[in-house]
N, C-alpha and C positions, 0 to 999 in steps of 0.2 A: 104523774105520781111516782115517786121513787119507792124502791123496795125497802122494807125495813132492814136495818143492819143487824139481823139476828144471826146467831151462830147456827151453822148447819145449812143455811141457804147457799146453794152453789149456782153458778152460771154455766151455760153451755151455748155455743154459737153454731147454728146450722144454716147454711145458705145465707149468710150475713144477717140473720135474725137472731137476737139474743133471747134466750129462754132462761128461766130459773127453775130449780127443783130442790125439794127438801124430802129426804127419806126418813121415815119414822118406823120404829118397831111398834106394831099395834098391840100385841099381847104376848103372853108367854109361849104361845104355840108357834112362834117364829113366822107369823104373818107380817108382811112388810107392806107399807103404803108409801107411795111417792106422790106428792103434789107437784104438777108440772104446769108452768104458765109462761105467758109472754112478759118480758121485763117491762116493756112500754105500756102494757095494759094488765096489771097484776090480777085483775078480777077475771080475766080470761084464762081458765085453767082446766085441767082434767086430772083424774086420779089414776094411778097405776098400782095394781095389787099383785102381790106375789107371795108364795108360800114356800119356805125352805130354799129360797134363792137369794143370793146377795144381789141387790140391784146396783148395777155398775153404770158409769156414764154411757157406755155403748148400748146398754138396754134402754136408757133414757132417750138417746138419740134415735134408736130404732122405733120407740113408741111415738116420738114426735113425728117422724116421717110417716108412720102408719096413720096417725090421726090427720096429718095434712093431706094424705091421699084419700082417705075414706070419709072425712067430715069437713065441715066448715067451722070448726070449734073456735077459731080465732075471731070470728065475727058474730058468733051466737052466744047467748047467755045460758045455754043448756049445759047441764052437768053431765059430762061423759065420764065413764069409768071403764078401764081396761083391766084384763087379767093376763098375767104373764105366767106361762107354765110350759115346761119342756121346750123351751126356745121358741114358743109360739105366742102370738098376741091375739086376743079376741075381746069383743065387747063383753063387759060384765053384766 
């Protein structure tokens, strides 16, 4: 299944695996959400939340590496959610 060609979806490659991500402003309080997933399996994804922080590709890469170390999200259908604050990641 291919990714939809929507504006705002970006790709990032880590250890020869291609991931996609899309960052959205959730509300006026500057809370930001990024959906991150596998390009080859678009339904395998997790969410990254941050407040008053601009989510950059380096934060996306850090969150992917964190999830790969701590969980088996790529093979599970469980919905994981991370919180990024003060340069730290934790489960939400």
